[in-house]
Every structure is written in C-alpha cells, then in structure tokens.
N, CA, C and O atoms as a Tinker XYZ file with bonds, in Angstrom:
   480  protein
     1  N    -33.280000   34.653000   -2.434000    73     2
     2  CA   -33.493000   34.898000   -1.168000    64     1     3
     3  C    -34.321000   36.006000   -1.559000    63     2     4     5
     4  O    -33.887000   36.768000   -2.423000    81     3
     5  N    -35.554000   36.224000   -0.998000    73     3     6
     6  CA   -36.695000   37.042000   -1.502000    64     5     7
     7  C    -36.494000   38.673000   -0.704000    63     6     8     9
     8  O    -36.535000   38.660000    0.526000    81     7
     9  N    -36.374000   39.450000   -1.107000    73     7    10
    10  CA   -36.340000   40.858000   -0.676000    64     9    11
    11  C    -37.301000   41.214000    0.369000    63    10    12    13
    12  O    -38.501000   41.263000    0.098000    81    11
    13  N    -36.904000   41.443000    1.434000    73    11    14
    14  CA   -37.686000   42.143000    2.837000    64    13    15
    15  C    -38.507000   43.074000    1.944000    63    14    16    17
    16  O    -38.264000   43.523000    0.824000    81    15
    17  N    -39.760000   43.267000    2.930000    73    15    18
    18  CA   -40.736000   43.931000    2.312000    64    17    19
    19  C    -41.262000   45.037000    3.414000    63    18    20    21
    20  O    -41.860000   44.766000    4.455000    81    19
    21  N    -40.876000   46.433000    2.906000    73    19    22
    22  CA   -41.080000   47.572000    3.821000    64    21    23
    23  C    -42.374000   48.215000    3.700000    63    22    24    25
    24  O    -42.453000   48.699000    2.571000    81    23
    25  N    -43.504000   48.444000    4.432000    73    23    26
    26  CA   -44.897000   49.474000    4.185000    64    25    27
    27  C    -44.371000   50.937000    4.609000    63    26    28    29
    28  O    -43.789000   51.043000    5.688000    81    27
    29  N    -44.537000   51.929000    3.891000    73    27    30
    30  CA   -44.169000   53.081000    4.453000    64    29    31
    31  C    -45.856000   53.670000    4.182000    63    30    32    33
    32  O    -46.555000   53.607000    3.171000    81    31
    33  N    -46.150000   54.289000    5.642000    73    31    34
    34  CA   -47.663000   54.598000    5.871000    64    33    35
    35  C    -47.219000   56.126000    5.834000    63    34    36    37
    36  O    -46.623000   56.541000    6.828000    81    35
    37  N    -47.424000   56.885000    4.918000    73    35    38
    38  CA   -47.105000   58.247000    5.025000    64    37    39
    39  C    -47.722000   59.322000    4.002000    63    38    40    41
    40  O    -47.535000   59.305000    2.786000    81    39
    41  N    -48.442000   60.203000    4.666000    73    39    42
    42  CA   -49.008000   61.174000    3.607000    64    41    43
    43  C    -48.573000   62.546000    2.911000    63    42    44    45
    44  O    -49.141000   63.283000    2.105000    81    43
    45  N    -47.210000   62.590000    3.615000    73    43    46
    46  CA   -46.761000   63.976000    3.098000    64    45    47
    47  C    -45.664000   63.738000    1.731000    63    46    48    49
    48  O    -44.709000   62.967000    1.825000    81    47
    49  N    -45.955000   64.499000    0.505000    73    47    50
    50  CA   -45.151000   64.068000   -0.469000    64    49    51
    51  C    -43.668000   64.260000   -0.182000    63    50    52    53
    52  O    -42.886000   63.433000   -0.652000    81    51
    53  N    -43.257000   65.172000    0.474000    73    51    54
    54  CA   -41.789000   65.875000    1.110000    64    53    55
    55  C    -41.250000   64.524000    1.422000    63    54    56    57
    56  O    -40.507000   63.880000    0.681000    81    55
    57  N    -41.723000   64.127000    2.674000    73    55    58
    58  CA   -41.302000   62.991000    3.568000    64    57    59
    59  C    -41.385000   61.699000    2.388000    63    58    60    61
    60  O    -40.459000   60.888000    2.399000    81    59
    61  N    -42.221000   61.571000    1.636000    73    59    62
    62  CA   -41.943000   60.358000    0.934000    64    61    63
    63  C    -41.097000   60.197000   -0.174000    63    62    64    65
    64  O    -40.460000   59.199000   -0.511000    81    63
    65  N    -41.183000   61.486000   -0.784000    73    63    66
    66  CA   -39.316000   61.313000   -1.702000    64    65    67
    67  C    -38.296000   61.385000   -0.861000    63    66    68    69
    68  O    -37.216000   60.866000   -1.145000    81    67
    69  N    -38.496000   62.011000    0.234000    73    67    70
    70  CA   -37.064000   61.981000    1.256000    64    69    71
    71  C    -36.733000   60.293000    1.460000    63    70    72    73
    72  O    -35.680000   59.712000    1.197000    81    71
    73  N    -37.660000   59.877000    1.869000    73    71    74
    74  CA   -37.595000   58.174000    2.267000    64    73    75
    75  C    -37.250000   57.536000    0.926000    63    74    76    77
    76  O    -36.250000   56.818000    0.890000    81    75
    77  N    -37.920000   57.707000   -0.106000    73    75    78
    78  CA   -37.391000   57.021000   -1.350000    64    77    79
    79  C    -35.847000   57.415000   -1.785000    63    78    80    81
    80  O    -35.043000   56.619000   -2.269000    81    79
    81  N    -35.634000   58.637000   -1.545000    73    79    82
    82  CA   -34.084000   58.650000   -2.066000    64    81    83
    83  C    -33.352000   58.289000   -0.770000    63    82    84    85
    84  O    -32.135000   58.149000   -0.893000    81    83
    85  N    -33.760000   58.151000    0.186000    73    83    86
    86  CA   -33.150000   57.551000    1.372000    64    85    87
    87  C    -32.612000   56.199000    0.835000    63    86    88    89
    88  O    -31.421000   55.928000    0.678000    81    87
    89  N    -33.793000   55.301000    0.549000    73    87    90
    90  CA   -33.360000   53.770000    0.042000    64    89    91
    91  C    -32.591000   53.893000   -1.378000    63    90    92    93
    92  O    -32.033000   52.837000   -1.675000    81    91
    93  N    -32.458000   54.745000   -2.156000    73    91    94
    94  CA   -32.303000   54.437000   -3.188000    64    93    95
    95  C    -30.584000   54.837000   -3.205000    63    94    96    97
    96  O    -29.729000   54.333000   -3.934000    81    95
    97  N    -30.424000   55.761000   -2.298000    73    95    98
    98  CA   -29.270000   56.067000   -2.310000    64    97    99
    99  C    -28.278000   55.372000   -1.444000    63    98   100   101
   100  O    -27.079000   55.648000   -1.484000    81    99
   101  N    -28.798000   54.453000   -0.649000    73    99   102
   102  CA   -28.145000   53.752000    0.468000    64   101   103
   103  C    -28.176000   52.154000   -0.313000    63   102   104   105
   104  O    -27.706000   51.174000    0.265000    81   103
   105  N    -28.823000   52.062000   -1.754000    73   103   106
   106  CA   -28.415000   50.676000   -2.452000    64   105   107
   107  C    -28.974000   49.554000   -1.516000    63   106   108   109
   108  O    -28.471000   48.431000   -1.499000    81   107
   109  N    -29.864000   49.855000   -0.866000    73   107   110
   110  CA   -30.563000   49.037000    0.310000    64   109   111
   111  C    -31.600000   47.763000   -1.020000    63   110   112   113
   112  O    -32.171000   48.027000   -2.078000    81   111
   113  N    -31.443000   46.602000   -0.359000    73   111   114
   114  CA   -32.507000   45.561000   -1.074000    64   113   115
   115  C    -33.629000   45.297000   -0.570000    63   114   116   117
   116  O    -33.946000   44.152000   -0.248000    81   115
   117  N    -34.446000   46.398000   -0.421000    73   115   118
   118  CA   -35.988000   45.997000    0.177000    64   117   119
   119  C    -37.093000   46.417000   -0.993000    63   118   120   121
   120  O    -37.123000   47.359000   -1.785000    81   119
   121  N    -38.006000   45.274000   -0.743000    73   119   122
   122  CA   -39.086000   45.961000   -1.866000    64   121   123
   123  C    -40.188000   46.905000   -0.922000    63   122   124   125
   124  O    -40.701000   46.523000    0.130000    81   123
   125  N    -40.368000   47.998000   -1.469000    73   123   126
   126  CA   -40.968000   48.748000   -0.842000    64   125   127
   127  C    -42.279000   49.413000   -1.164000    63   126   128   129
   128  O    -42.358000   49.746000   -2.346000    81   127
   129  N    -43.155000   49.647000   -0.546000    73   127   130
   130  CA   -44.571000   49.963000   -0.890000    64   129   131
   131  C    -44.976000   51.149000    0.124000    63   130   132   133
   132  O    -44.512000   51.267000    1.258000    81   131
   133  N    -46.011000   52.093000   -0.530000    73   131   134
   134  CA   -46.556000   53.330000   -0.029000    64   133   135
   135  C    -47.869000   53.032000    0.497000    63   134   136   137
   136  O    -48.601000   52.348000   -0.219000    81   135
   137  N    -48.307000   53.427000    1.639000    73   135   138
   138  CA   -49.606000   53.884000    1.684000    64   137   139
   139  C    -49.847000   55.211000    2.070000    63   138   140   141
   140  O    -49.074000   55.714000    2.885000    81   139
   141  N    -50.888000   55.937000    1.579000    73   139   142
   142  CA   -50.962000   57.813000    1.724000    64   141   143
   143  C    -52.136000   57.988000    3.138000    63   142   144   145
   144  O    -52.350000   59.074000    3.676000    81   143
   145  N    -52.842000   56.581000    3.589000    73   143   146
   146  CA   -53.470000   57.002000    4.820000    64   145   147
   147  C    -53.581000   55.577000    5.333000    63   146   148   149
   148  O    -53.187000   54.495000    4.898000    81   147
   149  N    -54.440000   56.058000    6.708000    73   147   150
   150  CA   -54.162000   54.689000    7.575000    64   149   151
   151  C    -54.878000   53.751000    7.321000    63   150   152   153
   152  O    -54.517000   52.630000    7.678000    81   151
   153  N    -56.057000   53.926000    6.658000    73   151   154
   154  CA   -57.088000   52.625000    6.171000    64   153   155
   155  C    -56.015000   52.014000    5.070000    63   154   156   157
   156  O    -55.711000   50.824000    5.161000    81   155
   157  N    -55.662000   52.525000    4.426000    73   155   158
   158  CA   -54.829000   52.139000    3.352000    64   157   159
   159  C    -53.744000   51.359000    3.574000    63   158   160   161
   160  O    -53.307000   50.388000    2.957000    81   159
   161  N    -53.367000   51.935000    4.564000    73   159   162
   162  CA   -51.945000   51.213000    5.379000    64   161   163
   163  C    -52.368000   49.873000    5.658000    63   162   164   165
   164  O    -51.830000   48.866000    5.197000    81   163
   165  N    -53.501000   49.904000    6.546000    73   163   166
   166  CA   -54.106000   48.567000    7.488000    64   165   167
   167  C    -54.440000   47.509000    6.505000    63   166   168   169
   168  O    -54.196000   46.328000    6.753000    81   167
   169  N    -55.151000   48.004000    5.074000    73   167   170
   170  CA   -55.528000   47.009000    4.106000    64   169   171
   171  C    -54.285000   46.656000    3.465000    63   170   172   173
   172  O    -54.431000   45.578000    2.888000    81   171
   173  N    -53.147000   47.113000    3.333000    73   171   174
   174  CA   -51.948000   46.638000    2.746000    64   173   175
   175  C    -51.173000   45.907000    3.778000    63   174   176   177
   176  O    -50.015000   45.674000    3.430000    81   175
   177  N    -51.526000   45.463000    5.017000    73   175   178
   178  CA   -50.713000   44.566000    5.604000    64   177   179
   179  C    -51.184000   43.424000    5.461000    63   178   180   181
   180  O    -50.538000   42.496000    5.947000    81   179
   181  N    -52.407000   43.143000    4.779000    73   179   182
   182  CA   -52.758000   41.611000    4.276000    64   181   183
   183  C    -52.257000   41.564000    2.789000    63   182   184   185
   184  O    -51.558000   40.639000    2.376000    81   183
   185  N    -52.634000   42.556000    2.060000    73   183   186
   186  CA   -52.162000   42.513000    0.524000    64   185   187
   187  C    -50.593000   42.555000    0.534000    63   186   188   189
   188  O    -50.028000   41.631000   -0.051000    81   187
   189  N    -49.865000   43.470000    1.100000    73   187   190
   190  CA   -48.329000   43.250000    0.852000    64   189   191
   191  C    -47.575000   42.527000    1.339000    63   190   192   193
   192  O    -46.493000   42.162000    0.878000    81   191
   193  N    -48.217000   42.151000    2.633000    73   191   194
   194  CA   -47.473000   41.314000    3.862000    64   193   195
   195  C    -45.906000   41.989000    4.122000    63   194   196   197
   196  O    -44.846000   41.401000    3.913000    81   195
   197  N    -46.048000   43.198000    4.566000    73   195   198
   198  CA   -44.591000   43.581000    4.874000    64   197   199
   199  C    -44.040000   42.970000    6.325000    63   198   200   201
   200  O    -44.729000   42.632000    7.287000    81   199
   201  N    -42.712000   42.935000    6.201000    73   199   202
   202  CA   -41.915000   42.702000    7.312000    64   201   203
   203  C    -41.798000   43.566000    8.015000    63   202   204   205
   204  O    -41.466000   43.140000    9.122000    81   203
   205  N    -41.941000   45.194000    7.981000    73   203   206
   206  CA   -41.772000   45.936000    8.691000    64   205   207
   207  C    -42.345000   47.206000    8.007000    63   206   208   209
   208  O    -42.145000   47.684000    6.891000    81   207
   209  N    -43.235000   47.648000    9.199000    73   207   210
   210  CA   -43.662000   49.193000    8.489000    64   209   211
   211  C    -43.226000   50.441000    9.344000    63   210   212   213
   212  O    -43.138000   50.494000   10.570000    81   211
   213  N    -42.949000   51.523000    8.341000    73   211   214
   214  CA   -42.743000   52.668000    8.860000    64   213   215
   215  C    -43.845000   53.252000    8.711000    63   214   216   217
   216  O    -44.467000   53.138000    7.655000    81   215
   217  N    -44.360000   54.095000    9.889000    73   215   218
   218  CA   -45.387000   54.106000   10.077000    64   217   219
   219  C    -45.595000   56.103000   10.660000    63   218   220   221
   220  O    -45.200000   56.442000   11.776000    81   219
   221  N    -46.182000   57.031000    9.772000    73   219   222
   222  CA   -46.234000   58.599000   10.553000    64   221   223
   223  C    -47.845000   58.291000   11.323000    63   222   224   225
   224  O    -48.748000   57.564000   10.909000    81   223
   225  N    -47.807000   58.905000   12.229000    73   223   226
   226  CA   -49.007000   58.636000   12.954000    64   225   227
   227  C    -50.042000   59.823000   12.921000    63   226   228   229
   228  O    -51.139000   59.860000   13.478000    81   227
   229  N    -49.484000   60.718000   12.195000    73   227   230
   230  CA   -50.616000   62.019000   11.830000    64   229   231
   231  C    -51.054000   61.578000   10.395000    63   230   232   233
   232  O    -50.378000   61.985000    9.450000    81   231
   233  N    -51.719000   61.086000   10.253000    73   231   234
   234  CA   -52.473000   61.077000    8.988000    64   233   235
   235  C    -54.071000   61.593000    8.729000    63   234   236   237
   236  O    -54.851000   61.780000    9.663000    81   235
   237  N    -54.360000   61.755000    7.551000    73   235   238
   238  CA   -55.288000   62.730000    7.139000    64   237   239
   239  C    -56.840000   61.698000    7.560000    63   238   240   241
   240  O    -57.927000   62.249000    7.732000    81   239
   241  N    -56.712000   60.663000    7.635000    73   239   242
   242  CA   -58.053000   60.050000    7.760000    64   241   243
   243  C    -58.113000   59.408000    9.300000    63   242   244   245
   244  O    -59.213000   58.943000    9.598000    81   243
   245  N    -57.116000   59.327000   10.267000    73   243   246
   246  CA   -57.363000   58.804000   11.647000    64   245   247
   247  C    -56.823000   59.666000   12.224000    63   246   248   249
   248  O    -56.117000   60.546000   11.731000    81   247
   249  N    -57.189000   59.450000   13.704000    73   247   250
   250  CA   -56.787000   60.088000   15.063000    64   249   251
   251  C    -55.602000   59.474000   15.251000    63   250   252   253
   252  O    -55.630000   58.291000   14.912000    81   251
   253  N    -54.271000   59.969000   15.794000    73   251   254
   254  CA   -53.124000   59.372000   15.832000    64   253   255
   255  C    -53.104000   58.338000   16.995000    63   254   256   257
   256  O    -52.387000   57.338000   17.006000    81   255
   257  N    -53.988000   58.704000   17.983000    73   255   258
   258  CA   -54.036000   57.341000   18.875000    64   257   259
   259  C    -54.807000   56.216000   18.308000    63   258   260   261
   260  O    -54.642000   55.126000   18.857000    81   259
   261  N    -55.713000   56.291000   17.192000    73   259   262
   262  CA   -56.454000   55.177000   16.768000    64   261   263
   263  C    -55.653000   54.485000   15.602000    63   262   264   265
   264  O    -56.013000   53.391000   15.167000    81   263
   265  N    -54.636000   55.108000   15.144000    73   263   266
   266  CA   -53.514000   54.664000   13.772000    64   265   267
   267  C    -52.719000   53.710000   14.853000    63   266   268   269
   268  O    -52.592000   52.531000   14.525000    81   267
   269  N    -52.184000   54.123000   16.097000    73   267   270
   270  CA   -51.149000   53.276000   16.540000    64   269   271
   271  C    -52.095000   52.290000   17.367000    63   270   272   273
   272  O    -51.510000   51.233000   17.604000    81   271
   273  N    -53.346000   52.340000   17.853000    73   271   274
   274  CA   -53.968000   51.227000   18.484000    64   273   275
   275  C    -54.234000   50.320000   17.311000    63   274   276   277
   276  O    -54.111000   49.110000   17.502000    81   275
   277  N    -54.627000   50.813000   15.975000    73   275   278
   278  CA   -55.312000   49.633000   15.328000    64   277   279
   279  C    -53.915000   49.149000   14.263000    63   278   280   281
   280  O    -54.138000   48.425000   13.293000    81   279
   281  N    -52.809000   49.530000   14.507000    73   279   282
   282  CA   -51.489000   48.633000   13.971000    64   281   283
   283  C    -51.188000   47.794000   14.614000    63   282   284   285
   284  O    -50.868000   46.647000   14.300000    81   283
   285  N    -51.281000   48.439000   15.923000    73   283   286
   286  CA   -50.568000   47.317000   17.217000    64   285   287
   287  C    -51.753000   46.229000   17.149000    63   286   288   289
   288  O    -51.357000   45.148000   17.584000    81   287
   289  N    -53.034000   46.208000   16.746000    73   287   290
   290  CA   -53.629000   44.838000   16.953000    64   289   291
   291  C    -53.517000   44.421000   15.687000    63   290   292   293
   292  O    -53.673000   43.201000   15.669000    81   291
   293  N    -53.302000   44.893000   14.528000    73   291   294
   294  CA   -53.422000   44.206000   13.234000    64   293   295
   295  C    -52.208000   43.766000   13.043000    63   294   296   297
   296  O    -52.173000   42.822000   12.254000    81   295
   297  N    -51.129000   44.113000   13.495000    73   295   298
   298  CA   -49.631000   43.187000   12.958000    64   297   299
   299  C    -48.757000   42.976000   14.308000    63   298   300   301
   300  O    -48.853000   43.708000   15.293000    81   299
   301  N    -47.994000   41.994000   14.212000    73   299   302
   302  CA   -47.027000   41.553000   14.962000    64   301   303
   303  C    -45.524000   41.993000   14.387000    63   302   304   305
   304  O    -44.552000   41.615000   15.041000    81   303
   305  N    -45.359000   42.598000   13.463000    73   303   306
   306  CA   -44.344000   42.887000   12.642000    64   305   307
   307  C    -43.637000   43.662000   13.381000    63   306   308   309
   308  O    -43.914000   43.556000   14.576000    81   307
   309  N    -42.720000   44.502000   13.098000    73   307   310
   310  CA   -41.839000   45.415000   13.715000    64   309   311
   311  C    -42.334000   46.701000   13.111000    63   310   312   313
   312  O    -42.623000   46.722000   11.915000    81   311
   313  N    -42.448000   47.749000   13.844000    73   311   314
   314  CA   -42.798000   48.885000   13.434000    64   313   315
   315  C    -42.484000   50.170000   13.986000    63   314   316   317
   316  O    -42.760000   50.430000   15.157000    81   315
   317  N    -41.899000   51.030000   13.187000    73   315   318
   318  CA   -41.148000   52.102000   13.560000    64   317   319
   319  C    -41.927000   53.511000   13.134000    63   318   320   321
   320  O    -41.942000   54.002000   12.005000    81   319
   321  N    -42.544000   54.013000   14.280000    73   319   322
   322  CA   -42.915000   55.289000   13.980000    64   321   323
   323  C    -42.113000   56.655000   13.780000    63   322   324   325
   324  O    -41.257000   57.054000   14.569000    81   323
   325  N    -42.461000   57.237000   12.754000    73   323   326
   326  CA   -41.721000   58.317000   12.476000    64   325   327
   327  C    -42.731000   59.443000   12.105000    63   326   328   329
   328  O    -43.590000   59.454000   11.223000    81   327
   329  N    -42.353000   60.489000   13.123000    73   327   330
   330  CA   -43.492000   61.402000   13.188000    64   329   331
   331  C    -42.698000   62.621000   13.692000    63   330   332   333
   332  O    -41.676000   62.594000   14.378000    81   331
   333  N    -43.333000   63.656000   13.240000    73   331   334
   334  CA   -42.696000   65.478000   14.013000    64   333   335
   335  C    -43.720000   65.587000   15.014000    63   334   336   337
   336  O    -43.674000   66.682000   15.574000    81   335
   337  N    -44.656000   64.806000   15.444000    73   335   338
   338  CA   -45.368000   64.735000   16.650000    64   337   339
   339  C    -44.239000   64.261000   17.893000    63   338   340   341
   340  O    -44.233000   63.125000   18.368000    81   339
   341  N    -43.511000   65.109000   18.218000    73   339   342
   342  CA   -42.280000   64.424000   19.232000    64   341   343
   343  C    -42.889000   65.467000   21.111000    63   342   344   345
   344  O    -42.668000   66.615000   21.496000    81   343
   345  N    -43.584000   64.410000   21.684000    73   343   346
   346  CA   -43.450000   64.888000   22.867000    64   345   347
   347  C    -43.699000   63.504000   23.680000    63   346   348   349
   348  O    -44.202000   62.506000   23.165000    81   347
   349  N    -43.259000   63.600000   25.064000    73   347   350
   350  CA   -43.192000   62.403000   25.776000    64   349   351
   351  C    -44.443000   61.405000   25.860000    63   350   352   353
   352  O    -44.460000   60.179000   25.751000    81   351
   353  N    -45.407000   62.246000   26.073000    73   351   354
   354  CA   -46.675000   61.456000   26.170000    64   353   355
   355  C    -47.064000   60.538000   24.525000    63   354   356   357
   356  O    -47.618000   59.442000   24.442000    81   355
   357  N    -46.745000   61.096000   23.784000    73   355   358
   358  CA   -46.961000   60.690000   22.352000    64   357   359
   359  C    -45.849000   59.408000   22.139000    63   358   360   361
   360  O    -46.137000   58.265000   21.787000    81   359
   361  N    -44.573000   59.914000   22.439000    73   359   362
   362  CA   -43.677000   58.512000   22.270000    64   361   363
   363  C    -43.951000   57.235000   23.317000    63   362   364   365
   364  O    -43.805000   56.048000   23.028000    81   363
   365  N    -44.388000   57.781000   24.612000    73   363   366
   366  CA   -44.264000   56.638000   25.270000    64   365   367
   367  C    -45.689000   55.622000   25.207000    63   366   368   369
   368  O    -45.651000   54.447000   25.572000    81   367
   369  N    -46.928000   56.286000   24.683000    73   367   370
   370  CA   -47.793000   55.716000   24.047000    64   369   371
   371  C    -47.487000   54.547000   22.939000    63   370   372   373
   372  O    -47.965000   53.413000   22.945000    81   371
   373  N    -46.591000   55.092000   22.006000    73   371   374
   374  CA   -46.050000   54.396000   20.849000    64   373   375
   375  C    -45.319000   53.189000   21.348000    63   374   376   377
   376  O    -45.660000   52.039000   21.071000    81   375
   377  N    -44.160000   53.554000   22.196000    73   375   378
   378  CA   -43.679000   52.713000   22.836000    64   377   379
   379  C    -44.383000   51.536000   23.552000    63   378   380   381
   380  O    -44.017000   50.368000   23.416000    81   379
   381  N    -45.393000   51.919000   24.302000    73   379   382
   382  CA   -46.066000   51.082000   25.006000    64   381   383
   383  C    -46.564000   50.054000   24.315000    63   382   384   385
   384  O    -46.946000   48.992000   24.806000    81   383
   385  N    -46.568000   50.408000   22.952000    73   383   386
   386  CA   -47.376000   49.130000   21.957000    64   385   387
   387  C    -46.528000   48.449000   21.405000    63   386   388   389
   388  O    -46.849000   47.615000   20.557000    81   387
   389  N    -44.797000   48.739000   21.904000    73   387   390
   390  CA   -43.894000   47.745000   21.138000    64   389   391
   391  C    -43.255000   48.594000   19.955000    63   390   392   393
   392  O    -42.159000   48.234000   19.526000    81   391
   393  N    -44.022000   49.936000   19.295000    73   391   394
   394  CA   -43.446000   50.418000   18.388000    64   393   395
   395  C    -41.848000   51.309000   18.764000    63   394   396   397
   396  O    -41.655000   51.950000   19.797000    81   395
   397  N    -40.843000   51.129000   17.633000    73   395   398
   398  CA   -40.009000   52.125000   18.145000    64   397   399
   399  C    -40.262000   53.281000   17.589000    63   398   400   401
   400  O    -40.987000   53.268000   16.594000    81   399
   401  N    -39.750000   54.537000   18.070000    73   399   402
   402  CA   -39.951000   55.823000   17.781000    64   401   403
   403  C    -38.880000   56.726000   16.982000    63   402   404   405
   404  O    -37.709000   56.720000   17.359000    81   403
   405  N    -39.184000   57.310000   16.150000    73   403   406
   406  CA   -37.895000   58.203000   15.450000    64   405   407
   407  C    -38.667000   59.298000   15.084000    63   406   408   409
   408  O    -39.663000   59.325000   14.361000    81   407
   409  N    -37.858000   60.569000   15.905000    73   407   410
   410  CA   -38.289000   62.090000   15.580000    64   409   411
   411  C    -37.890000   62.477000   14.037000    63   410   412   413
   412  O    -36.830000   62.186000   13.484000    81   411
   413  N    -38.837000   63.102000   13.553000    73   411   414
   414  CA   -38.782000   63.952000   12.234000    64   413   415
   415  C    -38.236000   65.092000   12.602000    63   414   416   417
   416  O    -39.023000   65.663000   13.356000    81   415
   417  N    -37.174000   65.768000   12.425000    73   415   418
   418  CA   -36.290000   65.262000   10.887000    64   417   419
   419  C    -35.603000   64.384000   11.586000    63   418   420   421
   420  O    -35.443000   64.501000   12.801000    81   419
   421  N    -35.036000   63.232000   10.752000    73   419   422
   422  CA   -34.336000   62.035000   11.371000    64   421   423
   423  C    -32.938000   61.953000   10.312000    63   422   424   425
   424  O    -32.767000   62.302000    9.144000    81   423
   425  N    -32.241000   61.449000   11.125000    73   423   426
   426  CA   -30.871000   61.159000   10.181000    64   425   427
   427  C    -31.086000   59.777000    9.157000    63   426   428   429
   428  O    -31.396000   58.750000    9.760000    81   427
   429  N    -30.972000   59.697000    7.950000    73   427   430
   430  CA   -31.119000   58.426000    7.154000    64   429   431
   431  C    -30.333000   57.196000    7.617000    63   430   432   433
   432  O    -30.774000   56.047000    7.617000    81   431
   433  N    -28.900000   57.646000    8.081000    73   431   434
   434  CA   -28.145000   56.306000    8.299000    64   433   435
   435  C    -28.218000   55.783000    9.699000    63   434   436   437
   436  O    -27.511000   54.832000   10.031000    81   435
   437  N    -29.325000   56.560000   10.822000    73   435   438
   438  CA   -29.836000   56.005000   11.805000    64   437   439
   439  C    -31.078000   55.309000   11.552000    63   438   440   441
   440  O    -31.208000   54.260000   12.182000    81   439
   441  N    -31.792000   55.562000   10.967000    73   439   442
   442  CA   -32.922000   55.259000   10.656000    64   441   443
   443  C    -32.952000   53.697000    9.586000    63   442   444   445
   444  O    -33.790000   52.796000    9.596000    81   443
   445  N    -31.849000   53.827000    8.835000    73   443   446
   446  CA   -31.628000   52.531000    8.073000    64   445   447
   447  C    -30.643000   51.550000    8.947000    63   446   448   449
   448  O    -30.529000   50.382000    8.574000    81   447
   449  N    -30.020000   51.952000    9.960000    73   447   450
   450  CA   -29.219000   50.781000   10.960000    64   449   451
   451  C    -30.584000   50.628000   11.850000    63   450   452   453
   452  O    -30.515000   49.439000   12.161000    81   451
   453  N    -31.633000   51.070000   12.368000    73   451   454
   454  CA   -32.332000   50.515000   12.758000    64   453   455
   455  C    -33.444000   49.380000   12.038000    63   454   456   457
   456  O    -33.941000   48.367000   12.531000    81   455
   457  N    -33.609000   49.976000   10.704000    73   455   458
   458  CA   -34.229000   48.860000    9.718000    64   457   459
   459  C    -33.358000   47.519000    9.845000    63   458   460   461
   460  O    -33.782000   46.444000   10.270000    81   459
   461  N    -32.239000   47.753000    9.458000    73   459   462
   462  CA   -31.504000   46.949000    9.431000    64   461   463
   463  C    -31.505000   45.874000   10.583000    63   462   464   465
   464  O    -31.283000   44.670000   10.447000    81   463
   465  N    -31.730000   46.394000   11.474000    73   463   466
   466  CA   -31.332000   45.564000   12.921000    64   465   467
   467  C    -32.486000   44.885000   12.974000    63   466   468   469
   468  O    -32.464000   43.898000   13.709000    81   467
   469  N    -33.582000   45.141000   12.362000    73   467   470
   470  CA   -34.788000   44.651000   12.784000    64   469   471
   471  C    -35.095000   43.518000   11.484000    63   470   472   473
   472  O    -35.754000   42.487000   11.614000    81   471
   473  N    -34.531000   43.929000   10.386000    73   471   474
   474  CA   -34.679000   42.580000    9.122000    64   473   475
   475  C    -33.387000   42.464000    8.807000    63   474   476   477
   476  O    -32.830000   42.959000    7.828000    81   475
   477  N    -32.798000   41.639000    9.856000    73   475   478
   478  CA   -31.290000   40.930000    9.167000    64   477   479
   479  C    -31.469000   40.201000    8.139000    63   478   480
   480  O    -30.508000   39.666000    7.586000    81   479
C-alpha cells in the first residue's frame, strides 16, 4: 500500500521543525513534502499530488484570503488550516471553504488525530 501524502505549506522554520518532529516522534507512515510559499504550494498540488494539505495562511507571497481562495479552487483534497491568525472572521472564512481550522499553538496529538480521521 502506498503511503498517504501530506503537503505542508508553511514559511516559519520553527513551525516546520516542530511539524517534522511531530511526525517523526509519532512514527506515522506518511510521505511528507514542504512548500515555503503559497505559489510553491499551489504548484506542488499537481507535482506532489498530496492526499491532504496542512496550510498556514500567513505566507510571505500572498494575502491570506488569496491563499484560502486559491487553495479552495485548486484542490478537493482535505485542507487543515494551521494558523496563529485566530479570530472568528478568519476561522469562519476558512471553514466556509470546507477547510478545518487548527489554532497555533496546537497539541500534536490532536492534529495527528484529525489527520488520521481524514486519511484512513
């Protein structure tokens, strides 16, 4: 059976390291790839073909509403928004596009549970 693929779109080095450590320590069997900008993430949707996307919406090359809009138009795969931009309008906008929303900082076990639910 092929490993499920997760694309992580995140620009902060400490967050990337934390997420890598989370997957390593939990011994999950996912194929992980990273994109450090929104545009690179959008390109990797077709080249990497992920089964799930972990998406930070505050990225250096795009306005957060554009990030959400463009990813919602570009993929029907599950998207979990992982963001420190925590307010009701932001959460509502992301959820209106069918994305799950997880606030930073997050508990690794909770995020892994959500991922395993979406990627049986």
